[in-house]
SEKOL-216504 format. One line per 8 residues: number of its first residue (from 0); their letters; for each residue x, y, z of C-alpha. Coordinates in nm, 2 decimals. Layout:
N
NUM> a> X Y Z  ...
//
This chain:
817
0> mrkmsvdt> -0.93 -3.53 -0.70  -1.20 -3.63 -0.45  -1.39 -3.35 -0.29  -1.30 -3.26 0.07  -1.37 -2.98 0.32  -1.15 -2.68 0.32  -1.01 -2.77 0.66  -0.92 -3.12 0.53
8> mhqvfksf> -0.77 -2.98 0.22  -0.54 -2.75 0.42  -0.42 -3.05 0.61  -0.33 -3.26 0.31  -0.20 -3.00 0.07  0.17 -3.04 0.00  0.39 -2.76 -0.15  0.68 -2.78 -0.39
16> tldlyasm> 0.90 -2.50 -0.50  1.14 -2.51 -0.79  1.38 -2.24 -0.91  1.60 -2.27 -1.22  1.89 -2.07 -1.35  2.06 -2.19 -1.67  2.25 -2.00 -1.92  2.38 -2.05 -2.28
24> tcacwsti> 2.58 -1.84 -2.51  2.53 -1.82 -2.88  2.72 -1.54 -3.06  2.64 -1.24 -2.84  2.32 -1.37 -2.69  2.27 -1.53 -2.35  1.98 -1.75 -2.24  1.84 -1.79 -1.89
32> hrfhisvd> 1.51 -1.95 -1.81  1.30 -1.93 -1.51  0.95 -2.07 -1.45  0.70 -2.03 -1.17  0.42 -2.29 -1.13  0.20 -2.37 -0.83  0.04 -2.71 -0.76  -0.24 -2.84 -0.53
40> veedhadi> -0.16 -3.18 -0.37  -0.40 -3.43 -0.22  -0.21 -3.71 -0.06  -0.01 -3.86 -0.35  -0.20 -3.73 -0.66  -0.37 -3.39 -0.59  -0.31 -3.09 -0.81  -0.02 -2.89 -0.67
48> ptliiasp> 0.04 -2.52 -0.75  0.40 -2.49 -0.85  0.67 -2.25 -0.98  0.90 -2.40 -1.24  1.22 -2.29 -1.41  1.33 -2.46 -1.72  1.66 -2.51 -1.91  1.75 -2.30 -2.21
56> alinayip> 1.73 -2.60 -2.44  1.37 -2.67 -2.32  1.26 -2.31 -2.37  1.43 -2.28 -2.70  1.24 -2.57 -2.83  0.92 -2.39 -2.77  1.00 -2.03 -2.86  1.04 -1.98 -3.24
64> ptphttsq> 1.27 -1.72 -3.38  1.10 -1.38 -3.36  1.16 -1.11 -3.62  1.29 -0.79 -3.46  1.48 -0.48 -3.58  1.84 -0.43 -3.50  2.01 -0.10 -3.45  2.10 -0.11 -3.82
72> glkmgiph> 1.73 -0.16 -3.91  1.78 -0.52 -4.03  1.53 -0.79 -3.94  1.67 -1.11 -3.81  1.56 -1.40 -3.59  1.66 -1.41 -3.22  1.88 -1.72 -3.18  1.87 -1.71 -2.80
80> lllfvllf> 1.70 -1.49 -2.54  1.76 -1.45 -2.18  1.45 -1.60 -2.02  1.35 -1.62 -1.65  1.08 -1.86 -1.53  0.94 -1.79 -1.18  0.73 -2.07 -1.04  0.49 -2.06 -0.74
88> vlngqgil> 0.32 -2.35 -0.57  -0.03 -2.24 -0.53  -0.24 -2.55 -0.48  -0.18 -2.60 -0.85  -0.02 -2.29 -0.98  0.30 -2.15 -1.13  0.46 -1.85 -1.30  0.69 -1.82 -1.60
96> mekvdakn> 0.90 -1.51 -1.60  0.98 -1.31 -1.92  1.24 -1.31 -2.19  1.54 -1.09 -2.13  1.80 -1.00 -2.39  2.15 -0.96 -2.24  2.28 -0.75 -2.52  2.01 -0.49 -2.43
104> kgerrhsd> 2.09 -0.50 -2.06  1.80 -0.72 -1.97  1.51 -0.51 -2.11  1.24 -0.75 -2.22  1.08 -0.75 -2.56  0.70 -0.76 -2.56  0.63 -0.69 -2.92  0.41 -1.00 -2.93
112> pelvkdsh> 0.27 -1.10 -2.59  0.05 -1.37 -2.74  0.37 -1.54 -2.87  0.50 -1.54 -2.52  0.18 -1.68 -2.39  0.18 -1.95 -2.65  0.53 -2.05 -2.55  0.40 -2.09 -2.19
120> hdilgsvm> 0.14 -2.33 -2.31  0.40 -2.53 -2.51  0.63 -2.56 -2.21  0.36 -2.67 -1.98  0.22 -2.91 -2.25  0.55 -3.09 -2.25  0.48 -3.23 -1.91  0.10 -3.25 -1.93
128> gskklase> 0.09 -3.44 -2.25  -0.08 -3.19 -2.47  -0.11 -2.82 -2.54  -0.49 -2.85 -2.48  -0.44 -2.98 -2.13  -0.18 -2.72 -2.06  -0.42 -2.45 -2.17  -0.69 -2.58 -1.94
136> smvysykh> -0.45 -2.60 -1.65  -0.30 -2.25 -1.70  -0.42 -2.00 -1.44  -0.23 -1.69 -1.55  0.02 -1.60 -1.81  0.24 -1.30 -1.71  0.36 -1.13 -2.03  0.38 -0.75 -1.96
144> gfsgfaak> 0.59 -0.65 -1.67  0.77 -0.98 -1.66  0.72 -1.32 -1.82  0.59 -1.62 -1.64  0.28 -1.83 -1.58  0.08 -1.99 -1.31  -0.08 -2.34 -1.37  -0.22 -2.64 -1.20
152> itesqarr> -0.02 -2.96 -1.22  -0.02 -3.30 -1.04  0.24 -3.41 -0.79  0.40 -3.65 -1.05  0.42 -3.37 -1.30  0.58 -3.15 -1.04  0.84 -3.42 -0.98  0.91 -3.44 -1.35
160> laelpgva> 0.96 -3.07 -1.37  1.18 -3.08 -1.06  1.41 -3.33 -1.24  1.47 -3.10 -1.53  1.82 -2.97 -1.55  1.86 -2.63 -1.37  1.55 -2.65 -1.16  1.63 -2.51 -0.81
168> rvmpntlh> 1.30 -2.47 -0.61  0.93 -2.49 -0.60  0.74 -2.25 -0.38  0.38 -2.24 -0.24  0.13 -1.97 -0.30  0.04 -1.77 0.01  -0.22 -1.53 0.12  -0.14 -1.17 0.21
176> klqttrsw> -0.32 -0.93 0.45  -0.48 -0.59 0.38  -0.34 -0.36 0.59  -1.13 1.28 0.40  -1.28 1.60 0.55  -0.97 1.71 0.75  -0.65 1.51 0.67  -0.56 1.69 0.36
184> dylglpsn> -0.61 2.03 0.52  -0.39 1.90 0.81  -0.11 1.82 0.55  -0.12 2.17 0.42  -0.33 2.10 0.11  -0.66 2.28 0.15  -0.85 2.30 -0.17  -0.90 2.68 -0.16
192> apnnlidk> -0.53 2.79 -0.10  -0.35 2.93 -0.41  0.01 2.83 -0.49  0.02 2.51 -0.29  0.10 2.17 -0.44  -0.26 2.08 -0.52  -0.30 2.41 -0.71  0.04 2.40 -0.90
200> snmgdgvi> -0.02 2.03 -1.00  -0.37 2.10 -1.13  -0.49 1.85 -0.86  -0.29 1.57 -1.03  -0.47 1.59 -1.36  -0.34 1.34 -1.61  -0.18 1.11 -1.35  -0.31 0.75 -1.31
208> igvldtgi> -0.31 0.59 -0.97  -0.35 0.21 -0.97  -0.49 0.06 -0.65  -0.43 -0.31 -0.57  -0.70 -0.40 -0.32  -1.05 -0.55 -0.26  -1.22 -0.37 -0.55  -1.42 -0.06 -0.59
216> wpeskvln> -1.79 0.05 -0.57  -1.83 0.23 -0.91  -2.15 0.41 -0.81  -1.98 0.59 -0.52  -2.02 0.97 -0.53  -1.64 1.01 -0.50  -1.60 0.85 -0.85  -1.80 1.12 -1.03
224> deglgpip> -1.60 1.25 -1.33  -1.76 1.60 -1.35  -1.52 1.85 -1.51  -1.25 1.59 -1.60  -1.10 1.60 -1.94  -1.02 1.30 -2.17  -0.86 0.99 -2.03  -0.48 1.02 -2.04
232> shwrgace> -0.34 0.90 -2.37  -0.09 0.66 -2.21  -0.37 0.45 -2.06  -0.39 0.10 -2.21  -0.61 -0.08 -1.96  -0.96 -0.23 -1.95  -1.28 -0.21 -1.76  -1.39 -0.56 -1.68
240> fgnesngt> -1.72 -0.54 -1.49  -1.86 -0.78 -1.76  -2.22 -0.89 -1.74  -2.27 -0.71 -1.42  -2.29 -0.37 -1.60  -2.60 -0.48 -1.80  -2.45 -0.34 -2.12  -2.33 -0.02 -1.96
248> shcnkkli> -1.98 0.06 -1.85  -1.92 0.12 -1.48  -1.60 0.31 -1.57  -1.58 0.68 -1.66  -1.32 0.95 -1.68  -1.24 0.91 -1.31  -1.25 0.54 -1.27  -1.08 0.46 -1.60
256> garwyidg> -1.01 0.09 -1.55  -1.10 -0.21 -1.33  -0.98 -0.57 -1.34  -1.02 -0.87 -1.10  -0.81 -1.18 -1.02  -0.94 -1.48 -0.83  -0.80 -1.79 -0.98  -0.50 -1.79 -0.75
264> fvaeagqa> -0.73 -1.75 -0.44  -0.96 -2.03 -0.57  -0.66 -2.26 -0.63  -0.53 -2.19 -0.28  -0.87 -2.26 -0.13  -0.91 -2.58 -0.33  -1.28 -2.52 -0.41  -1.50 -2.28 -0.60
272> invseyqe> -1.62 -1.96 -0.43  -1.98 -1.93 -0.33  -2.02 -1.56 -0.37  -2.37 -1.54 -0.24  -2.27 -1.71 0.08  -1.99 -1.45 0.15  -2.16 -1.16 -0.02  -1.88 -1.12 -0.27
280> ylsprdaq> -1.88 -1.02 -0.64  -1.70 -1.20 -0.93  -1.61 -0.86 -1.07  -1.41 -0.56 -0.96  -1.70 -0.45 -0.74  -1.60 -0.40 -0.38  -1.80 -0.60 -0.12  -1.58 -0.54 0.18
288> ghgtqvss> -1.52 -0.16 0.12  -1.15 -0.14 0.19  -1.05 -0.08 -0.18  -1.31 0.19 -0.22  -1.18 0.37 0.10  -0.82 0.36 -0.03  -0.93 0.49 -0.37  -1.14 0.77 -0.21
296> iaagsyvs> -0.85 0.89 0.00  -0.60 0.89 -0.29  -0.80 1.05 -0.57  -1.17 1.08 -0.48  -1.36 1.36 -0.64  -1.52 1.64 -0.43  -1.84 1.54 -0.24  -1.98 1.81 -0.02
304> ninykgls> -2.21 1.81 0.28  -2.10 1.47 0.42  -2.08 1.36 0.78  -2.04 1.04 0.98  -2.32 1.01 1.24  -2.33 1.39 1.27  -1.95 1.42 1.31  -1.67 1.53 1.08
312> hgtvrgga> -1.90 1.74 0.87  -1.75 1.88 0.55  -1.64 1.80 0.20  -1.48 1.47 0.13  -1.21 1.45 -0.14  -0.89 1.27 -0.23  -0.54 1.41 -0.23  -0.53 1.43 -0.61
320> prarlamy> -0.90 1.50 -0.70  -0.83 1.52 -1.08  -0.60 1.21 -1.10  -0.76 0.90 -1.25  -0.81 0.57 -1.08  -0.76 0.21 -1.19  -0.86 -0.08 -0.96  -0.69 -0.42 -0.95
328> kacwnvfv> -0.90 -0.64 -0.73  -0.68 -0.92 -0.60  -0.82 -0.95 -0.24  -1.13 -1.14 -0.14  -1.35 -1.14 0.17  -1.41 -1.52 0.15  -1.31 -1.77 0.41  -1.06 -1.51 0.53
336> lgcasadi> -0.99 -1.16 0.40  -0.68 -1.22 0.19  -0.49 -1.20 -0.14  -0.31 -1.48 -0.32  0.04 -1.44 -0.44  -0.04 -1.54 -0.80  -0.32 -1.29 -0.81  -0.11 -1.01 -0.67
344> lkafddai> 0.17 -1.07 -0.93  -0.09 -1.08 -1.22  -0.23 -0.75 -1.09  0.12 -0.60 -1.09  0.18 -0.73 -1.44  -0.13 -0.58 -1.58  -0.08 -0.25 -1.40  0.26 -0.22 -1.56
352> hdgvdvls> 0.11 -0.29 -1.90  -0.19 -0.06 -1.85  0.02 0.26 -1.79  -0.04 0.35 -1.43  0.20 0.61 -1.28  0.16 0.53 -0.91  0.06 0.20 -0.74  -0.11 0.22 -0.40
360> vslaspfp> -0.08 -0.12 -0.23  -0.23 -0.14 0.12  -0.12 -0.50 0.17  0.15 -0.68 0.36  0.31 -1.02 0.34  0.28 -1.25 0.65  0.55 -1.21 0.92  0.83 -1.30 0.95
368> lvpevdah> 0.98 -1.12 0.65  1.14 -1.32 0.36  1.41 -1.20 0.12  1.30 -0.98 -0.17  1.43 -1.24 -0.41  1.20 -1.51 -0.26  0.89 -1.61 -0.45  0.70 -1.59 -0.12
376> npiaigsf> 0.73 -1.21 -0.15  0.51 -1.11 -0.45  0.48 -0.75 -0.33  0.86 -0.71 -0.34  0.89 -0.89 -0.67  0.60 -0.71 -0.84  0.70 -0.37 -0.71  1.06 -0.42 -0.83
384> havargit> 0.95 -0.45 -1.18  0.71 -0.16 -1.15  0.97 0.07 -1.00  1.22 -0.04 -1.27  0.97 0.11 -1.52  0.93 0.43 -1.34  0.61 0.35 -1.14  0.62 0.46 -0.78
392> vvcgagnd> 0.49 0.19 -0.54  0.35 0.29 -0.20  0.27 0.03 0.06  0.16 0.02 0.42  0.42 -0.04 0.69  0.18 -0.28 0.86  -0.05 -0.28 1.17  0.16 -0.48 1.41
400> gpsaqrvm> 0.27 -0.20 1.64  0.39 -0.09 1.88  0.64 -0.37 1.92  0.98 -0.31 1.75  1.10 -0.48 1.43  0.75 -0.55 1.29  0.76 -0.31 1.00  0.65 -0.47 0.67
408> ntapwiia> 0.73 -0.39 0.30  1.09 -0.32 0.37  1.24 -0.34 0.01  1.43 -0.01 -0.05  1.24 0.05 -0.38  0.90 0.06 -0.19  0.78 0.37 0.00  0.65 0.22 0.33
416> vaastidr> 0.41 0.44 0.52  0.34 0.46 0.90  0.01 0.59 1.04  -0.02 0.90 1.25  -0.30 1.11 1.39  -0.43 1.46 1.29  -0.54 1.76 1.49  -0.90 1.64 1.51
424> gfptsitl> -1.09 1.46 1.78  -1.44 1.37 1.88  -1.47 1.45 2.25  -1.77 1.33 2.44  -1.86 1.33 2.81  -2.02 1.09 3.05  -2.18 1.21 3.37  -2.22 0.97 3.67
432> gnnktilv> -2.51 0.99 3.91  -2.28 1.17 4.16  -2.26 1.46 3.91  -1.90 1.38 3.82  -1.83 1.44 3.45  -1.56 1.26 3.27  -1.44 1.38 2.93  -1.34 1.10 2.69
440> gaipvyre> -1.24 1.08 2.33  -1.45 0.80 2.18  -1.76 0.81 1.96  -2.08 0.68 2.11  -2.23 0.55 1.79  -2.59 0.65 1.85  -2.79 0.95 1.73  -3.02 1.03 2.01
448> gkrlyrlg> -2.95 1.32 2.25  -2.85 1.28 2.62  -2.97 0.95 2.77  -2.96 0.80 3.12  -2.86 0.44 3.17  -2.83 0.21 3.46  -2.46 0.14 3.52  -2.32 -0.19 3.65
456> isskprnw> -2.06 -0.47 3.62  -2.30 -0.77 3.62  -2.26 -1.07 3.39  -2.63 -1.03 3.30  -2.65 -0.66 3.21  -3.03 -0.64 3.13  -3.09 -0.28 3.02  -2.76 -0.18 3.18
464> clllmlal> -2.46 0.01 3.05  -2.19 -0.24 3.14  -1.85 -0.13 3.27  -1.56 -0.36 3.16  -1.19 -0.34 3.28  -0.98 -0.49 3.01  -0.62 -0.51 2.90  -0.70 -0.55 2.54
472> adreniss> -1.04 -0.49 2.38  -1.20 -0.55 2.04  -1.48 -0.29 2.06  -1.69 -0.44 1.79  -1.69 -0.80 1.93  -1.74 -0.67 2.29  -2.03 -0.45 2.19  -2.19 -0.74 2.01
480> vvrgaggv> -2.15 -0.97 2.31  -2.28 -0.71 2.56  -2.57 -0.63 2.33  -2.65 -1.00 2.29  -2.66 -1.03 2.67  -2.92 -0.76 2.70  -2.69 -0.46 2.77  -2.77 -0.12 2.62
488> gviiaknp> -2.41 0.02 2.61  -2.06 -0.05 2.72  -1.78 0.16 2.88  -1.44 -0.01 2.83  -1.16 0.08 3.06  -0.82 0.01 2.89  -0.50 0.16 2.77  -0.65 0.44 2.55
496> fdhidpcs> -0.57 0.48 2.19  -0.67 0.76 1.95  -0.82 0.54 1.68  -1.19 0.46 1.70  -1.29 0.11 1.61  -1.65 0.10 1.51  -1.90 -0.07 1.73  -2.23 -0.22 1.63
504> kdfpciev> -2.47 0.03 1.48  -2.65 0.26 1.72  -2.49 0.10 2.02  -2.30 0.32 2.27  -1.95 0.21 2.33  -1.70 0.44 2.50  -1.33 0.39 2.60  -1.18 0.54 2.91
512> dyedgtqi> -0.83 0.50 3.06  -0.77 0.30 3.37  -0.77 0.60 3.60  -1.12 0.71 3.49  -1.23 0.35 3.48  -1.13 0.31 3.84  -1.33 0.61 3.94  -1.63 0.48 3.76
520> lsyvlsnr> -1.59 0.14 3.93  -1.56 0.31 4.27  -1.88 0.49 4.20  -2.06 0.17 4.09  -1.95 -0.02 4.40  -2.05 0.25 4.64  -2.40 0.31 4.50  -2.70 0.08 4.51
528> spivklnp> -2.85 0.22 4.18  -2.57 0.37 3.99  -2.66 0.56 3.67  -2.47 0.72 3.39  -2.56 0.99 3.13  -2.40 0.95 2.79  -2.37 1.27 2.59  -2.33 1.29 2.21
536> akthvgnp> -1.98 1.35 2.07  -1.87 1.67 1.90  -1.61 1.74 1.64  -1.31 1.95 1.76  -1.02 2.06 1.54  -0.69 2.21 1.66  -0.54 2.22 2.01  -0.52 2.02 2.23
544> yytkvayf> -0.49 1.74 1.97  -0.12 1.70 1.90  0.02 1.45 1.64  0.11 1.10 1.75  0.22 0.79 1.57  -0.07 0.54 1.60  -0.04 0.26 1.85  -0.10 -0.01 1.58
552> ssrgpnsi> 0.15 0.14 1.33  0.43 -0.11 1.27  0.77 0.00 1.40  1.13 -0.05 1.29  1.40 -0.13 1.29  1.39 -0.34 0.97  1.42 -0.70 1.07  1.56 -0.83 0.74
560> apailkpd> 1.79 -0.54 0.65  1.85 -0.33 0.96  2.06 -0.08 0.76  1.76 0.02 0.55  1.53 0.26 0.74  1.17 0.16 0.75  0.91 0.30 0.77  1.00 0.57 0.52
568> isapgvni> 0.74 0.83 0.60  0.43 0.89 0.81  0.08 1.01 0.70  -0.26 1.04 0.86  -0.41 0.70 0.92  -0.63 0.74 1.23  -1.00 0.81 1.21  -1.00 0.87 0.84
576> faatspin> -1.33 0.94 0.68  -1.38 0.81 0.33  -1.62 0.65 0.09  -1.68 0.27 0.12  -1.90 0.00 0.00  -2.26 0.07 0.10  -2.32 -0.29 0.19  -2.05 -0.26 0.46
584> plavdgfl> -2.27 -0.30 0.78  -2.09 -0.01 0.95  -2.12 0.23 0.66  -2.34 0.54 0.68  -2.47 0.66 0.35  -2.17 0.49 0.17  -1.91 0.65 0.40  -1.70 0.51 0.69
592> mssgtsfa> -1.44 0.62 0.95  -1.15 0.38 0.98  -0.79 0.35 1.10  -0.49 0.17 0.97  -0.17 0.20 0.77  -0.40 0.10 0.48  -0.54 0.45 0.50  -0.21 0.63 0.56
600> tphisgiv> -0.08 0.47 0.23  -0.32 0.64 -0.01  -0.24 0.98 0.15  0.12 0.93 0.02  -0.01 0.78 -0.31  -0.22 1.10 -0.36  0.08 1.32 -0.28  0.30 1.12 -0.52
608> allkamhp> 0.04 1.18 -0.79  0.06 1.55 -0.73  0.44 1.54 -0.74  0.43 1.33 -1.06  0.21 1.60 -1.23  0.46 1.87 -1.14  0.78 1.66 -1.20  0.69 1.39 -1.46
616> dwspaamk> 1.06 1.31 -1.50  1.13 1.23 -1.14  1.21 0.87 -1.06  1.04 0.67 -0.78  1.36 0.71 -0.57  1.35 1.09 -0.62  0.98 1.09 -0.51  1.08 0.90 -0.19
624> salvttar> 1.38 1.13 -0.13  1.17 1.44 -0.16  0.92 1.31 0.09  1.17 1.19 0.34  1.41 1.49 0.34  1.13 1.75 0.37  0.91 1.57 0.63  0.82 1.74 0.96
632> ntdryglp> 0.93 1.61 1.29  0.69 1.84 1.47  0.31 1.88 1.42  0.16 2.18 1.24  0.17 2.38 1.57  0.54 2.32 1.63  0.48 2.05 1.90  0.70 1.74 1.90
640> vfaegspr> 0.55 1.42 1.76  0.49 1.13 2.01  0.45 0.76 1.95  0.17 0.58 2.12  0.26 0.28 2.33  0.30 0.19 2.69  0.41 0.45 2.78  0.40 0.71 2.51
648> kpadpfdl> 0.74 0.84 2.40  0.89 1.09 2.16  0.87 0.95 1.81  1.20 0.85 1.64  1.28 0.73 1.28  1.17 0.38 1.36  0.82 0.51 1.44  0.77 0.76 1.16
656> gggianpn> 1.07 0.74 0.92  1.17 1.08 0.79  0.87 1.24 0.97  0.52 1.35 0.89  0.47 1.41 0.51  0.50 1.77 0.41  0.38 1.78 0.05  0.43 2.15 -0.03
664> daahpglv> 0.79 2.13 0.07  0.83 1.80 -0.11  0.75 1.97 -0.43  1.07 2.18 -0.40  1.32 1.96 -0.21  1.63 2.13 -0.35  1.84 1.80 -0.36  1.74 1.44 -0.40
672> ydmdktdy> 1.91 1.11 -0.33  1.83 0.94 -0.66  1.86 0.57 -0.75  1.77 0.34 -1.04  1.76 -0.04 -1.10  2.14 -0.06 -1.09  2.14 0.07 -0.73  1.87 -0.18 -0.63
680> lkylcamg> 2.08 -0.46 -0.78  2.37 -0.33 -0.57  2.15 -0.35 -0.26  2.06 -0.72 -0.34  2.44 -0.80 -0.38  2.50 -0.62 -0.05  2.24 -0.84 0.12  2.45 -1.14 0.01
688> ynnsaish> 2.18 -1.30 -0.22  2.34 -1.53 -0.48  2.37 -1.43 -0.84  2.11 -1.68 -0.95  1.84 -1.54 -0.72  1.92 -1.18 -0.82  1.92 -1.27 -1.19  1.58 -1.43 -1.15
696> lsekpttc> 1.43 -1.12 -0.99  1.59 -0.87 -1.22  1.55 -1.07 -1.54  1.91 -1.00 -1.65  2.23 -1.20 -1.59  2.37 -1.04 -1.27  2.71 -1.12 -1.12  2.79 -0.95 -0.79
704> ptrrpsil> 3.14 -0.82 -0.73  3.38 -1.05 -0.55  3.40 -0.79 -0.27  3.05 -0.75 -0.14  2.92 -0.39 -0.16  2.85 -0.21 0.17  2.48 -0.19 0.24  2.56 0.15 0.41
712> dinlpsit> 2.65 0.29 0.07  2.30 0.24 -0.08  2.20 0.59 -0.18  1.90 0.63 0.06  1.78 0.96 0.20  1.85 0.83 0.55  2.15 0.68 0.73  2.11 0.37 0.96
720> ipslknst> 2.41 0.20 1.11  2.30 -0.10 1.31  2.64 -0.21 1.43  2.90 0.07 1.47  3.24 -0.05 1.58  3.49 0.22 1.63  3.41 0.41 1.31  3.26 0.36 0.97
728> tlnrtvtn> 3.25 0.56 0.65  2.97 0.56 0.40  2.89 0.74 0.07  2.60 0.93 -0.06  2.53 1.12 -0.39  2.28 1.41 -0.42  2.13 1.55 -0.74  2.03 1.92 -0.76
736> vgpvdsvy> 1.67 1.96 -0.87  1.65 2.32 -0.75  1.81 2.64 -0.88  2.10 2.57 -1.11  2.35 2.78 -0.92  2.31 2.66 -0.56  2.54 2.63 -0.26  2.46 2.39 0.03
744> kvavdppf> 2.63 2.38 0.37  2.60 2.08 0.60  2.46 2.09 0.95  2.49 1.78 1.17  2.30 1.68 1.48  2.50 1.37 1.58  2.34 1.08 1.77  2.44 1.06 2.13
752> gtvvlvrp> 2.78 0.91 2.18  2.90 0.97 1.82  3.10 1.23 1.62  2.99 1.27 1.26  3.23 1.41 0.99  3.10 1.51 0.64  3.34 1.56 0.35  3.30 1.79 0.17
760> cvlvfnst> 3.10 2.01 0.40  3.00 2.25 0.12  2.83 2.15 -0.21  2.85 2.39 -0.50  2.62 2.32 -0.80  2.61 2.50 -1.13  2.52 2.43 -1.49  2.79 2.17 -1.53
768> tkrisfkv> 2.78 2.02 -1.18  2.44 1.86 -1.10  2.54 1.56 -0.90  2.79 1.56 -0.61  2.90 1.27 -0.39  3.01 1.31 -0.03  3.14 1.09 0.25  3.01 1.05 0.60
776> tvfstrpm> 3.23 0.91 0.88  3.07 0.82 1.21  3.29 0.77 1.52  3.19 0.61 1.84  3.30 0.81 2.14  3.21 0.56 2.41  3.37 0.21 2.45  3.04 0.04 2.52
784> nteyyfgs> 2.75 -0.12 2.34  2.43 0.09 2.32  2.08 0.08 2.19  1.99 0.31 1.89  2.04 0.68 1.92  1.91 0.93 1.66  2.03 1.25 1.49  2.03 1.41 1.15
792> ltwingal> 2.24 1.53 0.86  2.10 1.84 0.68  2.21 2.03 0.37  2.10 2.39 0.40  2.06 2.65 0.13  1.87 2.95 0.26  1.52 2.84 0.32  1.58 2.49 0.18
800> avrspisv> 1.68 2.22 0.43  1.74 1.87 0.30  1.73 1.66 0.62  1.83 1.29 0.65  1.76 1.10 0.97  2.05 0.92 1.13  2.01 0.61 1.35  2.31 0.45 1.51
808> radvqnly> 2.36 0.15 1.74  2.71 0.11 1.89  2.85 -0.24 1.89  3.21 -0.18 2.00  3.26 -0.48 2.23  3.25 -0.84 2.12  3.10 -1.01 2.43  3.19 -1.36 2.30
816> a> 3.55 -1.29 2.21
//
């Protein structure tokens, strides 16, 4: 392939996607095969990343009989195995999904991963001409959480693969976006309080949190392993800093593993990465800082006497300070900050193998959403396999708020996290030359004391503090432009938000609302030599700072499955102080204050680690249920939660899911709405996906019932009815995880315009009755179409309240009838 610029490459790349579903029966065995391969294309002959799925006959030719032990203890060869092959087009890349044995309900056999990998080479070699060429073209072999491979092939080879019997699609590789001293106290987890969750769980000791992100800075103070015991015995991972460590390991008893994945990113870019040009590292080391921040928030060790530019002084720690961390670097700050599908899936595959208990994934796929069974959705695919193995996966809801229907990571097996504020602010004041003082809430990022500046609105602000009136503002870019033009500071009048985007170092930038901005402008226009005094900010905790859902936090309803409530939960994600990469230009002594659902996500990951330490037998669905049904809908002072926007409004479930995370109550939820892989397959059938696509994802032959299941019956800890006609009935099942002998009575707050009937209205649990199902019938009382209204259904047993949010939109009139 001739060399071209990156821009030219992106213009000529062509993508192909293949999917295959084929089955054979031999005795009691079924065989299904599915490949994923990605291929780069240049005009007619470039390498094209591709995902391939092959026929059983083809696969059987390359997989020799493998000895295994039957239930009778006899060894025998496997005549046929159920095999899925998932194939991605990735500028030359594909994925082969794993063997599944139908007799054993789809559970894969990985007694010899190298045999699986060798079979991948054989299959690819059949179209490349030799096993040696296939080995050289192979990018990844997925052999732990699922079976598959990613490889580079030519366009003609892609066509040959596409002509194989059973091949259905070839799909392109895509890039995905990345989405403290007070926040844990705000959530009710101060480190010095006895009998709270952090105390009862021994700070998450023994739990492993995997982080899929931009890497980690191993020398960070928050990664010290002082006082930690041995590495958990179920850990099977690796520390892959390689030559960078100069013979010494960068891992310890806190950071117990680190891997990195770049081949998919390189294949997508079409050229090698010049790490020196972009200040990146071909290792798990974090150049951008995002992954280190996420890790610090989830499980960072205690670091005392830390502050950010004199603010937020205190001790930094993660939510589970004794939990262990494993980094999976799949995102790169090169060309663009992004993560390739093939790299993401390989990270999931390794994390499943390595033995992580929780996966924190502050990433999101590009909008619009695609089905969970689609190979363009590696986060949904990888998380499905992780959750099926008992690993709780926590993702950000996205940063595309406040518009409706922009929430990301909507699969029901994922916990999607919204971002909210805490009860801390950084007030500062500015004083005009007419002695009028205006209190604002932004940080002037300079360290000097009070200073006087000439104030103006000139396009040539030499030695001036410039006033700008803007609808939208990128503080960092604006401050750079103003500074480059000779300005010494900037006051930005705009719709105010609580989060503080960093400006250039030591450059004053302050936000005010339009009302204050108009007063400042009036002063400037009425004075020949207007001046302003900027005063340093202070840290203030408590009233009057009430909790709000952040402006940027993505909102529901779910655009691909409106009956599945997303986001699930909200957690602090505004002005979060955490460790970062020291080479980040905005870092101060290796720490940074940032905002985003990326930083709300590890708060939930840390809480899940604490819950896992207390309740090691809880499923990922039980974890989600405990969080959602115990969440708070008021702040810690009893004030209602608002959602930032234009204008602000009371927050509803589409803003914050069940509410603000309440970890201490989540440890004792009383009842949980539990689910397993069977329930998630029911969801996929309810969505109307075909049997082939569902079988590819689940790696077991799946046949949906003739009558499609109701998506309203998915056993979620929430109820969302996007199209209520006259009435509808849905089913739920709760499992008692509290006292054995318990009685719960129902309390309903019906959404406006509805009547909600629950049968039975009393649940009685004892030593023989641990699970009880109930029916909920919702009636519309108004013969008109409406927008969404909200309410709740709560099971009450003394001090325990198991609350499920209800969201209903009436659709009783067919306007096109």
